[in-house]
C-alpha positions as CSV (number, residue, x, y, z in Angstrom):
1,M,0.0,0.0,0.0
2,G,1.2,3.5,-0.7
3,E,1.2,6.7,1.3
4,L,-2.2,7.7,-0.1
5,D,-3.7,4.6,1.5
6,N,-2.8,5.7,5.0
7,R,-4.0,9.3,4.9
8,R,-6.6,10.3,7.5
9,P,-9.6,12.0,5.9
10,L,-9.5,15.6,7.1
11,K,-11.7,18.5,6.0
12,S,-9.0,20.9,7.1
13,R,-6.7,19.6,4.4
14,G,-8.8,21.3,1.7
15,S,-8.9,24.7,3.5
16,G,-7.2,27.7,2.0
17,W,-5.0,28.4,5.0
18,A,-3.7,24.8,5.1
19,R,-2.9,24.8,1.4
20,T,-1.2,28.1,1.7
21,M,0.9,27.0,4.7
22,A,1.9,23.7,3.0
23,A,2.8,25.5,-0.2
24,A,5.0,28.0,1.7
25,L,6.7,25.2,3.6
26,A,7.4,23.2,0.4
27,G,8.6,26.4,-1.3
28,A,11.0,27.0,1.6
29,G,12.5,23.5,1.2
30,A,10.9,22.1,4.4
31,K,11.0,18.3,4.5
32,P,7.9,16.4,5.7
33,D,10.1,14.2,7.9
34,T,11.4,17.3,9.7
35,I,7.8,18.6,10.2
36,S,6.9,15.2,11.7
37,A,9.9,15.4,14.0
38,L,8.7,18.9,15.0
39,S,5.4,17.4,16.2
40,V,7.4,15.4,18.8
41,A,9.2,18.5,19.9
42,F,5.8,20.2,20.5
43,A,4.7,17.1,22.4
44,A,7.8,17.3,24.6
45,V,7.2,21.0,25.4
46,G,3.5,20.4,26.0
47,S,4.2,17.5,28.2
48,A,6.7,19.5,30.2
49,M,4.1,22.2,30.6
50,L,1.6,19.7,31.9
51,L,4.0,18.3,34.4
52,W,4.9,21.8,35.6
53,S,1.3,22.7,36.0
54,G,0.8,19.9,38.5
55,A,3.0,21.6,41.0
56,A,2.5,25.3,40.0
57,Q,0.0,27.7,41.4
58,G,-2.0,30.7,40.3
59,V,-1.1,32.5,37.0
60,V,2.0,30.3,36.5
61,R,-0.3,27.2,36.5
62,V,-2.8,28.8,34.1
63,A,0.0,29.8,31.7
64,A,1.5,26.3,31.8
65,L,-1.8,24.7,31.0
66,L,-2.6,27.1,28.2
67,L,0.8,26.6,26.6
68,A,0.2,22.8,26.9
69,A,-3.1,23.2,25.1
70,A,-1.4,25.3,22.4
71,C,1.3,22.6,21.9
72,I,-1.4,19.9,21.5
73,Q,-2.9,21.9,18.6
74,L,0.5,22.6,17.1
75,R,1.3,18.9,17.2
76,L,-1.9,18.3,15.1
77,L,-0.9,21.1,12.8
78,C,2.4,19.4,12.1
79,N,0.5,16.1,11.5
80,L,-1.6,17.9,8.9
81,L,1.2,19.7,7.1
82,D,3.7,16.9,6.9
83,G,1.4,14.8,4.8
84,M,0.4,17.8,2.6
85,V,4.0,18.7,1.9
86,A,4.8,15.0,1.2
87,V,1.9,14.2,-1.0
88,E,0.5,17.4,-2.6
89,H,4.0,18.8,-3.1
90,G,5.9,15.6,-3.9
91,K,8.4,15.9,-1.0
92,G,8.0,12.5,0.5
93,S,11.0,10.3,1.3
94,T,11.6,6.6,1.4
95,A,11.4,6.7,5.2
96,G,8.2,8.7,5.1
97,P,6.0,5.9,6.3
98,I,8.1,5.6,9.5
99,W,7.9,9.3,10.1
100,N,4.2,9.3,9.5
101,E,3.5,6.8,12.3
102,L,6.3,6.6,14.9
103,P,6.3,10.3,16.0
104,D,2.5,10.1,16.5
105,R,2.9,7.2,18.9
106,F,5.5,9.1,20.9
107,A,3.4,12.2,21.0
108,D,0.3,10.4,22.1
109,V,2.0,8.7,25.0
110,M,3.9,11.9,26.0
111,F,0.7,14.0,26.2
112,L,-1.6,11.5,27.8
113,A,0.8,10.1,30.3
114,S,2.0,13.6,31.4
115,A,-1.6,14.7,31.7
116,G,-2.1,11.8,34.1
117,Y,0.9,12.8,36.2
118,A,-0.2,16.4,36.2
119,A,-3.6,15.4,37.5
120,S,-2.0,13.3,40.2
121,Y,0.5,16.0,41.2
122,A,-2.3,18.5,41.5
123,G,-4.2,16.2,43.8
124,A,-6.5,14.0,41.8
125,T,-6.4,10.4,42.9
126,G,-5.9,7.9,40.1
127,G,-4.4,10.4,37.6
128,I,-1.3,8.4,36.8
129,A,-3.3,5.3,36.2
130,A,-5.7,7.1,34.0
131,G,-2.9,8.7,31.9
132,W,-1.2,5.4,31.3
133,L,-4.5,3.6,30.5
134,A,-5.4,6.3,28.0
135,S,-1.9,6.0,26.5
136,C,-2.2,2.2,26.1
137,A,-5.6,2.5,24.6
138,A,-4.3,5.1,22.1
139,L,-1.4,2.8,21.1
140,M,-3.7,-0.2,20.7
141,T,-6.2,1.6,18.4
142,A,-3.2,2.6,16.1
143,H,-1.9,-1.0,16.3
144,V,-5.2,-2.5,15.0
145,R,-5.3,0.1,12.2
146,E,-1.9,-0.9,11.1
147,L,-2.6,-4.6,11.5
148,G,-5.5,-4.2,9.1
149,R,-3.2,-2.5,6.6
150,G,-0.7,-5.2,7.0
151,L,-3.4,-7.7,6.1
152,G,-4.2,-5.8,2.9
153,F,-7.2,-3.7,4.0
154,A,-7.6,0.1,3.9
155,A,-6.6,2.0,7.0
156,D,-9.5,2.2,9.5
157,F,-9.6,5.7,11.0
158,S,-13.0,5.2,12.7
159,G,-13.7,6.7,16.1
160,P,-15.3,7.6,18.5
161,M,-11.8,8.4,19.9
162,A,-9.3,8.4,17.0
163,K,-6.3,10.7,17.2
164,P,-8.0,14.0,16.4
165,H,-10.8,13.2,18.8
166,R,-8.3,12.3,21.6
167,M,-6.4,15.5,21.1
168,A,-9.6,17.6,21.0
169,A,-10.8,16.0,24.2
170,L,-7.4,16.5,25.9
171,T,-7.2,20.1,24.7
172,L,-10.7,20.8,26.2
173,A,-9.7,19.1,29.5
174,V,-6.5,21.1,29.7
175,A,-8.4,24.3,29.0
176,I,-11.0,23.6,31.7
177,A,-8.2,22.6,34.1
178,A,-6.8,26.1,33.8
179,A,-10.0,27.5,35.3
180,E,-11.0,24.6,37.7
181,P,-9.6,26.3,40.9
182,L,-12.5,28.7,40.5
183,W,-14.8,25.9,41.7
184,G,-12.3,24.2,44.0
185,W,-10.9,21.4,41.8
186,R,-7.3,20.5,41.5
187,G,-6.6,18.0,38.7
188,Q,-10.1,16.5,38.4
189,S,-10.7,18.0,35.0
190,L,-7.7,16.2,33.6
191,L,-8.7,13.0,35.3
192,I,-12.2,13.1,33.8
193,G,-10.8,14.0,30.4
194,L,-8.4,11.1,30.5
195,A,-11.2,8.7,31.6
196,V,-13.3,9.8,28.7
197,I,-10.4,9.4,26.3
198,A,-9.5,5.9,27.6
199,A,-13.2,4.7,27.5
200,G,-13.7,6.1,24.0
201,A,-10.4,4.7,22.8
202,F,-11.3,1.2,24.0
203,V,-14.7,1.5,22.2
204,T,-12.7,2.5,19.1
205,L,-10.4,-0.4,19.6
206,A,-13.4,-2.8,19.8
207,R,-15.0,-1.3,16.8
208,R,-11.9,-1.5,14.6
209,T,-11.2,-5.0,15.7
210,L,-14.7,-6.1,14.9
211,T,-14.5,-4.5,11.5
212,L,-11.2,-6.2,10.8
213,A,-12.6,-9.6,11.9
214,L,-15.6,-9.1,9.5
215,Q,-13.3,-8.1,6.7
216,L,-11.2,-11.3,7.2
217,R,-14.3,-13.4,7.3
218,E,-15.6,-11.9,4.1
219,R,-12.3,-12.5,2.4
220,S,-12.0,-16.1,3.5
């Protein structure tokens, strides 16, 4: 299967701002693999901000959480633009399939696990477990998708908690966490967000697994 077989269907890919940014990056000589690597850099910074927020207070805590939320979205922006530069502008490399997948797995774990530690450091019981559970669920959904591709089927990007949904839910949880001291919470917003992500990811895992099993049955 080629690179086009493993592209997530995104409406934003057809937007004017995305096409303009991708064209500008391609014109400047940016390599899609470098953009993919940058997504991990944003994940590292965002994770550090989440961890810092767990022990911070007041304005510093709010700033750390808002920066973390921004890094989550910048990670997704890199995920959008690397594929556009590679495919629409013909800049893909032979190692492109590796860069298309591996950085995403690192970024998922970094964001979700660090959110769990942040919740725990802030005072929410069970935060660390929730973060690692969400991380494992995210990895397993991606594994089943790639397993299906390895067996010759089209990539299954179905939800309800595929990567864009996970990151949207985490961004929302982080943003709410920035304001939660107003009603006396410390970390509960992140804990609830991670629980929702984990539950949705396991539903996604079950759905993709069932779809793959049905496809194998039909092919046999």
